[in-house]
C-alpha positions in Angstrom: 145.3 136.3 93.0 147.3 139.5 93.4 150.3 137.5 94.5 150.1 135.4 91.3 150.4 138.6 89.3 153.3 139.7 91.4 155.1 136.4 90.9 154.3 136.5 87.2 155.9 140.0 86.9 158.9 138.7 88.9 159.3 135.8 86.5 158.9 138.1 83.5 161.9 140.2 84.6 164.0 137.3 85.7 166.9 136.3 83.4 166.0 132.6 83.0 162.2 132.6 82.8 161.5 136.0 81.2 158.1 136.5 79.6 157.9 132.9 78.4 158.0 131.4 81.9 155.7 134.1 83.2 153.1 133.3 80.6 153.2 129.6 81.4 153.0 130.4 85.1 150.1 132.8 84.7 148.1 130.4 82.5 148.9 127.5 84.8 147.6 129.5 87.8 144.3 130.2 85.9 144.9 133.9 85.2 143.4 135.6 82.2 145.5 134.6 79.3 145.4 137.9 77.5 146.2 139.9 80.6 148.9 137.4 81.4 150.4 137.9 77.9 150.2 141.7 78.1 151.7 142.1 81.6 154.4 139.5 81.1 155.5 140.9 77.7 155.5 144.5 78.9 157.5 143.6 82.1 160.0 141.7 80.1 160.4 144.6 77.6 160.7 147.2 80.3 163.6 145.3 82.0 165.7 145.4 78.8 166.9 149.0 79.0 167.8 148.4 82.6 170.0 145.5 81.5 171.7 147.6 78.9 172.3 150.3 81.5 173.8 147.9 84.0 176.1 146.3 81.5 177.3 149.7 80.4 177.9 150.9 83.9 179.7 147.8 84.9 182.1 148.2 81.9 181.6 144.5 81.2 181.4 145.2 77.5 184.8 146.9 77.5 186.4 144.1 79.5 185.0 141.3 77.3 185.4 143.2 74.1 189.1 143.6 74.8 189.4 139.9 75.2 187.7 139.2 71.9 188.6 142.3 69.9 191.1 140.7 67.5 188.8 137.8 66.7 185.8 140.0 66.3 187.6 142.5 64.1 189.0 139.7 62.0 185.6 138.2 61.3 183.7 141.4 61.1 185.9 142.9 58.4 185.4 139.7 56.3 181.6 139.9 56.5 180.2 143.4 56.4 176.7 142.0 55.6 176.2 141.3 59.3 175.9 145.0 60.0 173.0 145.1 57.6 171.1 142.4 59.4 172.1 142.8 63.0 168.6 143.9 64.1 166.9 141.1 62.1 169.4 138.6 63.7 168.5 139.8 67.2 164.8 139.7 66.5 165.0 136.1 65.1 167.2 135.0 68.0 164.7 136.3 70.6 161.5 135.4 68.7 162.3 131.7 68.8 161.1 130.5 72.3 164.0 128.2 73.1 166.1 128.2 76.3 168.8 130.9 76.4 167.3 132.9 73.5 165.7 135.6 75.5 166.2 139.3 75.9 169.0 139.1 78.4 171.2 137.0 76.1 170.3 139.3 73.2 171.4 142.4 75.2 174.6 140.7 76.0 175.2 139.8 72.3 174.4 143.4 71.3 176.7 144.9 73.9 179.6 142.5 73.1 179.3 143.3 69.4 179.0 147.0 70.0 175.7 147.4 68.2 173.5 150.4 68.7 171.4 149.8 71.8 168.4 151.7 70.6 168.0 149.7 67.4 168.8 146.5 69.4 166.2 147.4 72.0 163.5 147.6 69.3 164.5 144.3 67.7 164.7 142.6 71.1 161.3 144.0 72.1 159.7 142.7 68.9 161.3 139.3 69.4 160.0 139.2 73.0 156.5 140.0 71.7 156.6 137.2 69.0 158.1 134.7 71.4 155.4 135.6 74.0 152.7 135.1 71.3 154.0 131.7 70.4 154.2 130.6 74.1 150.7 131.9 74.7 149.3 130.1 71.7 151.1 126.9 72.7 149.9 127.1 76.3 146.4 127.7 75.2 146.6 124.6 72.9 146.2 126.4 69.6 149.6 125.2 68.4 151.5 122.2 69.7 155.2 122.9 69.9 155.9 119.3 71.0 154.5 118.1 67.7 156.8 120.4 65.7 160.0 119.3 67.4 
C-alpha cells in the first residue's frame, strides 16, 4: 500500500500525468479518494516552483523569447487586455482536465510570455486544484465526463 502512494506521488510530479493521472491511479488502486486527492494535488502544486526555477536557470526562456520576441511584441502591443487577464487565462487553461493543459505547460507559457511567476504560481495552483476536483468527481462517478464530450 505504501508503494502505491509513492507511485501516486511520482505520477503527480511527472509532466505528463500530473495530479490528474495520480488521482486516477490512486482510486484505481483502491486508495482513499480524499487522501488521494490531497496528496496528488499538493505534490503537483509543490513541483511547480521547481519547474519555474529550472526553466529560469536553464535560460530557456531567454533563448525561446529571443526567437519569438518580435512576434510577441507585435501582438502584445495590439492587445493590452491580455495583461489584465493573464492569471485568469492560466487558471482556466489548467483547470480544464484535458491532455497538455497541466501545470508544466502553464509554467512554460508563463515563462515564455514573461509573466510574473508568483502570480502565475497562484493561478496555476488554483487550476490544478479545480482540475483535480473534476477528475476526482469523475473517477468517483459523480459526474460523467464522457457524457459531456
